[in-house]
N, C-alpha and C positions, 0 to 999 in steps of 0.2 A: 679883848678880842670880840669882834662882832660875828656871831654865828647866825647863819640862817636856820630855818626850821629843819631842813634836811640834815645838816651837820649835828644839830642838837638831837635829832632822832637817832643818828648813828652812835653818838656819844652815850645816849641813854641805854643802848643795848648792852653796854658793859655794866655789870652790877656795881652798886656803889662801893661795896667792900673790895672790889678788884681795881678800882680806878687809882687808888694810891699805889698799888703794886705796879700798875702799868707805867706810871710816871716815875717810879723808883727803879725801873729796869734799865740797864745800860743799852739793851737791844732797842727799846722804844726810842731812846735818844739818838741812837745810831741811825735808825730808819728815818726819823724826822730830819736829821742832818743831811743824810744822803739825798732824800727827795727834795728838800728845799735848796740845797746847794747846787744840785744838778738841774732842777726844773723850775726853781723859784722865780727866775727872771725870764723864762721862756714866753715869748709873745706869739708862738704858733697857735693855730686854731685846733680845737678838738670839736669834731662834728658829731652830733647825736642825730639819729634818724627822726626822732619825734620832737626835737627841741631845736632852738637856735644854737649856733656854734659859739663857743666861748674860748678864751685864751687858756693856755695851760696854767698860767699863773693864777687866773681866777678859778679854774677847776680845782687845783690843789688847795686853794684857800677855802672855797665853798664846800667841797666834798669831803676833804680830809681835815680841814681846820688848820693846815700848816701855813705859816707865814714866813716869808723870807727875812723880815726884820727881826725875827726871833732867833736867827742863826748864831748870834753872839752868845746868847744864853745857852744854846746847845753846846757850843765850844767850852763854855765854863763848866757845864755839867760833865763833859768828857774829862776835862782836867780834874774836876773833883773826884770822879770815879778812879782815875789813875792814881791820885794822891791817896785815896782811901784804900785801894788795893795794895799800894806800895807800903803804906803804914801797916796794914794787916800782914803782909809778907815779912816785913822787917821784925815785927813783934813775934811772929811765928818762928822765924829762924833764931831769934835771940832767946826766947823763953820756953819754947816747946821742944822738948827733946824726948823722943820715944825710944831711944836706945840705951837708956839707963838700966843698970843691972841691979 
């Protein structure tokens, strides 16, 4: 991905030891998917008082670092989370029993 200086500046605000946690969170993937699926191809203009206007598509790419082309990987991440939680649930139901006497 090509990040501009502003995006890199925002990404560096997250401490290095928290970045892995951010990308490992299902909430982060959900927010990424919602924003890119709903606004990723929007060609409407966002107007800034002190700058030129840009399209919504360029704004979310430059400001947030979200790209519409990455949406397939977001879907795979969601499927992976569902499978992981499903396996954890099945294991818990099968082997964990707290009602033993």
